[in-house]
C-alpha positions in Angstrom: -12.8 34.7 -19.5 -9.3 34.2 -18.1 -8.1 30.8 -16.9 -5.7 29.7 -14.3 -3.9 26.4 -13.7 -5.3 24.2 -11.0 -3.9 21.1 -9.4 -1.5 19.1 -11.6 1.0 16.3 -11.5 2.9 14.1 -13.8 5.0 10.9 -13.8 5.4 7.5 -15.3 2.5 5.1 -14.5 2.5 1.3 -14.1 6.2 0.5 -14.2 6.3 -3.3 -13.9 9.4 -4.3 -12.0 10.3 -7.8 -10.8 13.2 -8.2 -8.5 14.7 -11.7 -8.0 16.8 -12.2 -4.8 19.1 -15.1 -5.1 19.9 -16.7 -1.8 22.0 -19.5 -3.0 19.7 -22.0 -4.6 16.7 -20.4 -2.9 15.3 -17.5 -4.8 12.7 -14.9 -3.7 10.4 -12.7 -5.9 9.0 -9.3 -5.5 6.7 -8.3 -8.3 5.4 -4.7 -8.3 3.5 -2.3 -10.4 4.8 1.2 -9.5 3.2 4.5 -10.4 5.0 7.8 -9.8 3.2 11.1 -9.7 5.2 14.4 -9.0 3.9 17.9 -8.4 5.6 21.3 -7.5 6.7 24.4 -9.5 5.2 23.3 -12.9 3.3 26.5 -14.0 5.8 27.3 -16.8 5.5 24.0 -18.6 1.8 24.3 -18.8 1.7 28.0 -19.7 4.8 28.3 -22.0 5.9 24.8 -22.6 9.2 25.4 -20.8 10.7 22.1 -19.6 13.2 23.7 -17.3 11.6 22.2 -14.2 10.6 19.0 -15.7 12.3 15.7 -14.7 11.4 13.4 -17.7 8.9 10.6 -16.9 11.4 8.3 -18.6 13.9 9.2 -15.9 11.3 8.3 -13.2 10.9 5.0 -14.9 14.7 4.4 -14.9 14.8 5.4 -11.2 12.3 2.7 -10.3 14.5 0.0 -11.9 17.8 1.4 -10.6 16.4 1.6 -7.1 15.2 -2.0 -7.3 18.8 -2.9 -7.7 20.4 -0.4 -5.4 18.1 -0.7 -2.4 16.3 -4.0 -3.1 12.6 -4.4 -2.4 12.2 -5.2 1.3 8.5 -4.3 1.1 6.2 -2.2 -1.2 6.1 0.5 1.4 9.8 0.7 2.0 10.4 0.9 -1.7 7.9 3.6 -2.2 9.5 5.6 0.7 12.9 5.4 -1.0 11.5 6.6 -4.3 9.5 9.5 -2.8 12.3 10.8 -0.7 14.6 10.7 -3.7 12.3 12.7 -6.0 11.5 15.3 -3.4 15.0 15.8 -2.0 16.9 15.6 -5.3 14.8 17.9 -7.4 14.2 21.4 -6.1 11.1 22.0 -8.3 9.4 18.9 -6.9 7.5 19.6 -3.7 5.4 16.4 -3.5 5.7 12.8 -4.6 3.0 10.2 -4.6 4.0 6.6 -5.2 1.3 4.0 -5.8 2.3 0.3 -5.7 0.5 -2.9 -6.5 2.2 -6.0 -5.4 1.5 -9.5 -7.0 2.2 -12.4 -4.7 3.8 -15.6 -5.8 4.1 -18.9 -4.0 6.8 -21.6 -4.3 5.9 -24.7 -6.3 6.3 -27.9 -4.4 7.9 -30.5 -6.6 8.2 -34.2 -6.3 11.2 -36.0 -4.8 11.7 -37.8 -8.1 11.9 -34.5 -10.1 14.1 -33.0 -7.5 16.6 -35.8 -7.9 16.4 -35.6 -11.7 17.6 -32.1 -11.9 20.3 -32.7 -9.2 18.8 -30.7 -6.4 17.6 -31.9 -2.9 14.6 -29.4 -3.3 13.5 -27.1 -6.0 13.4 -23.6 -4.6 13.1 -21.4 -7.7 9.8 -22.2 -9.2 6.6 -20.2 -8.4 3.0 -20.0 -9.2 1.2 -16.7 -9.2 -1.3 -16.5 -6.2 -4.8 -16.1 -7.3 -6.0 -14.2 -4.4 -5.7 -10.5 -3.5 -3.5 -7.8 -4.9 -1.6 -5.9 -2.2 -1.6 -2.1 -2.6 0.1 1.0 -1.1 0.4 4.7 -1.6 3.3 6.6 -0.2 3.1 10.4 -0.3 6.0 12.8 0.8 6.2 16.5 0.8 9.8 17.0 2.1 8.7 16.9 5.8 5.7 14.7 6.4 4.9 11.2 5.2 1.5 9.6 4.6 1.5 5.8 4.0 -1.7 4.1 3.0 -1.7 0.4 2.5 -4.2 -2.3 1.8 -5.5 -4.9 -0.6 -8.2 -5.5 -3.3 -9.9 -8.5 -4.8 -9.8 -10.7 -1.7 -12.8 -12.9 -2.1 -14.3 -14.3 1.0 -17.5 -16.2 1.9 -19.4 -17.4 5.0 -21.8 -20.2 4.0 -23.8 -19.6 7.1 -24.0 -17.5 10.3 -25.5 -14.6 8.3 -29.0 -13.1 8.3 -30.8 -10.1 6.8 -34.2 -9.2 8.1 -36.2 -6.3 9.8 -35.4 -3.9 7.0 -37.6 -1.1 5.6 -40.4 -2.3 3.2 -42.3 -0.4 0.6 -44.5 -1.1 -2.4 -41.4 -1.9 -4.4 -39.9 -4.3 -1.9 -39.8 -8.0 -3.1 -36.8 -9.3 -1.2 -37.6 -12.0 1.3 -36.2 -11.9 4.7 -33.3 -14.3 5.3 -32.4 -16.1 8.5 -29.7 -18.3 7.1 -27.9 -16.9 4.1 -24.5 -17.0 2.3 -22.4 -13.9 2.9 -19.8 -13.3 0.2 -17.8 -10.2 -0.9 -14.6 -9.1 -2.6 -12.7 -7.0 -0.1 -11.2 -3.8 -1.1 -9.6 -2.0 1.9 -7.1 0.8 2.6 -5.6 1.5 6.0 -3.6 4.6 7.1 -0.6 4.4 9.3 0.2 6.9 12.0 3.8 7.1 11.0 4.3 10.5 9.5 7.8 11.5 10.4 11.3 10.3 10.1 11.5 11.0 13.9 9.1 8.2 14.6 9.8 4.5 14.7 9.0 3.0 11.3 6.5 0.1 11.3 7.5 -3.3 10.1 5.6 -3.1 6.9 5.6 -6.8 6.0 4.5 -7.9 9.4 1.9 -5.2 9.7 0.3 -6.2 6.3 0.3 -9.9 7.3 -1.3 -9.1 10.7 -3.9 -6.7 9.4 -5.0 -9.1 6.8 -5.2 -11.9 9.4 -7.3 -9.9 11.9 -9.6 -8.9 8.9 -10.2 -12.4 7.9 -10.6 -13.6 11.4 -13.2 -10.9 12.1 -15.0 -11.9 8.9 -15.2 -15.5 9.9 -16.0 -15.0 13.6 -18.8 -12.4 13.3 -22.3 -13.7 13.3 -23.6 -11.2 10.8 -27.0 -9.5 10.7 -25.8 -7.2 8.0 -22.7 -6.8 5.8 -22.3 -3.3 7.5 -22.0 -5.0 10.8 -19.3 -7.3 9.5 -17.4 -4.5 7.9 -17.3 -2.6 11.3 -16.1 -5.7 13.1 -13.3 -6.1 10.5 -12.1 -2.6 10.8 -12.4 -2.5 14.6 -10.4 -5.7 15.0 -7.5 -4.3 12.9 -7.5 -1.0 14.7 -7.7 -2.6 18.2 -5.0 -5.1 17.4 -2.5 -2.8 15.5 -1.4 0.3 17.2 0.3 1.6 14.1 -2.9 1.9 12.1 -5.4 4.7 12.8 -7.9 4.4 10.0 -9.3 1.9 7.6 -11.8 2.2 4.8 -13.7 -0.7 3.1 -15.6 -1.0 -0.1 -17.5 -4.4 0.1 -19.8 -5.5 -2.7 -22.4 -7.9 -1.5 -21.9 -10.8 -3.8 -25.6 -12.1 -3.8 -26.4 -15.8 -3.7 -30.0 -16.5 -4.2 -31.8 -19.9 -3.4 -32.9 -21.6 -6.5 -36.6 -22.7 -6.6 -36.4 -26.4 -7.2 -40.0 -27.1 -6.4 -40.9 -27.4 -10.1 -38.7 -30.4 -10.2 -40.1 -31.9 -7.1 -37.0 -31.1 -5.1 -36.6 -29.3 -1.7 -33.8 -26.8 -1.6 -32.7 -26.8 2.0 -30.1 -24.0 1.7 -28.0 -26.1 -0.6 -28.2 -24.8 -4.2 -27.8 -21.1 -5.0 -27.6 -18.9 -8.0 -24.5 -16.7 -7.8 -25.5 -13.2 -9.2 -22.5 -11.1 -10.4 -24.6 -7.9 -10.9 -26.3 -5.8 -9.8 -24.8 -6.0 -6.4 -25.2 -4.1 -3.1 -22.1 -2.0 -2.4 -21.3 -1.4 1.3 -18.7 1.3 2.0 -17.5 2.8 5.3 -14.5 4.1 7.3 -13.5 2.8 10.7 -11.3 5.2 12.9 -9.5 5.2 16.1 -11.4 7.3 18.5 -10.2 11.0 18.3 -8.7 10.5 14.8 -9.6 12.6 11.8 -10.4 10.8 8.6 -7.9 11.2 5.7 -8.4 8.4 3.4 -10.3 9.6 0.4 -13.7 8.1 0.2 -13.3 6.9 -3.4 -9.8 5.4 -2.9 -11.0 1.9 -2.2 -12.5 1.9 -5.8 -9.1 2.4 -7.5 
């Protein structure tokens, strides 16, 4: 039976680039993991092995590092836009570029006055510790005319130690879970949101401010929602972002329910008044959903938050 070539793409994945910006004695870090995927007129290389339309993946790697110097890294999104535009506009066989970026955050180390004097500086501004919270992520896609920018985060661990309940659910002969009227609600947030900026004719969002504000509204909604289900909290988190940020039209969440079970201390003659819990890492409930601005069609792939 004859075969034909389906969707295909190629590029260099996970280019680890660290850009240090030196503002006198004060240094700034941008630490990215950049993956490039290119697609277009690539039939011949698959059918005959001809590389006439192939830009080497090593070249895409070199471009990432050269652009870090040439353009700097203002934000993950802006850096991805520079790369995607370059690959599509400079290579005729390339019709579409997808740039995926993970950004690792660093924070400045505060040092003692004595140590600062010892090294001859009023204040140390070049030492950092890697933050242990979330990883920022972005995906930039360009086809020569239209842009799609999806940003977000993963591995942001949050917890409410109260103001969460779970009761009134369906029960059958296999149900053993007891209803809870005061429980811990904890999850590791993975979220992707899509911007409505799609054309160079539109005003480009402030990517850094937008990320910070989306994260802030997400966390505030988590903290301020009296939760009767993790689904309810998820919807409030998404709604808060969309209602507060006009540049964002869609957001998708994947939220594992990190169960905390009360430990039975009665065998030891002790009363456990919602104080001591067993934190179970698996199995876990997995709650996933998309929240949209009214009238907007969903475009974020349903499995993208699991990447």
